[in-house]
C-alpha positions in Angstrom: 3.8 -21.4 12.9 2.1 -21.6 16.2 4.6 -24.1 17.5 7.6 -21.8 16.7 5.9 -19.0 18.6 5.3 -21.3 21.6 9.0 -22.4 21.5 10.3 -18.8 21.3 8.1 -17.3 24.0 7.8 -20.2 26.5 10.2 -23.2 26.0 13.3 -21.4 24.9 13.3 -19.0 27.9 12.7 -21.9 30.3 15.5 -23.9 28.7 17.8 -20.9 28.9 17.1 -20.4 32.6 17.7 -24.2 33.3 20.9 -24.4 31.3 22.2 -21.0 32.0 22.7 -20.2 28.3 22.3 -17.1 26.1 20.7 -18.8 23.2 17.9 -16.3 22.7 20.4 -13.4 22.4 22.1 -15.1 19.5 18.8 -16.2 17.9 17.6 -12.5 18.0 20.9 -11.3 16.4 20.7 -14.0 13.7 17.1 -13.1 12.9 18.0 -9.4 12.6 21.2 -9.8 10.6 19.8 -12.3 8.0 18.2 -9.4 6.2 21.2 -7.1 6.2 22.8 -6.1 2.8 26.1 -7.9 1.9 28.1 -4.7 2.7 26.8 -4.5 6.2 27.3 -8.3 6.8 30.9 -7.9 5.6 31.6 -5.0 8.0 30.2 -7.1 10.9 32.4 -10.0 9.9 35.4 -7.7 9.7 34.7 -6.3 13.2 34.4 -9.8 14.6 37.7 -10.9 12.8 39.6 -7.9 14.2 38.3 -8.6 17.7 39.2 -12.3 17.5 42.7 -11.6 16.1 43.3 -8.9 18.7 42.2 -11.3 21.5 44.5 -14.1 20.1 47.4 -11.7 19.8 47.0 -10.4 23.3 46.4 -13.7 25.1 48.1 -16.5 23.2 52.0 -16.5 22.8 51.9 -18.6 19.7 49.6 -16.2 17.8 51.6 -13.2 19.1 54.8 -14.7 17.6 53.0 -15.7 14.4 51.3 -12.4 13.8 54.4 -10.4 14.7 56.3 -12.2 12.0 53.7 -11.6 9.4 51.4 -8.6 10.2 50.5 -7.1 13.5 46.7 -7.4 14.1 46.2 -3.7 14.2 46.8 -3.6 10.4 44.1 -6.1 9.6 41.4 -4.1 8.0 39.2 -6.8 6.5 39.2 -10.6 6.0 39.4 -10.6 2.2 42.5 -8.4 2.0 44.3 -10.4 4.7 43.6 -13.7 3.0 44.8 -12.4 -0.4 48.0 -11.1 1.1 48.9 -14.0 3.5 47.2 -17.2 2.6 
C-alpha cells in the first residue's frame, strides 16, 4: 500500500514530466469511473462512441462514404442499438 502511494505521488508525476504524458489524468478518471453504476458507464461509452464516429465522419473520407451509405453519425444514439441494426 505504501509503495502505491509513493508511485502515485512522486514517481508518476516525475515520469509524466519527463515523458510529456497525461497518464495521471487517465488514472484518476479510471479510478473514479470504476465505481459508477452500469447505466452511467453505458452513457459515458455512448458519448465517447458518438464523438469518435463524428470525428471519423468529419475527417476520414472512407468513413464519410461508409456512414453516408448506412447511417449518418448524427443518428447514432447508442452502441448497442447501432450494432443490432448494422452488424
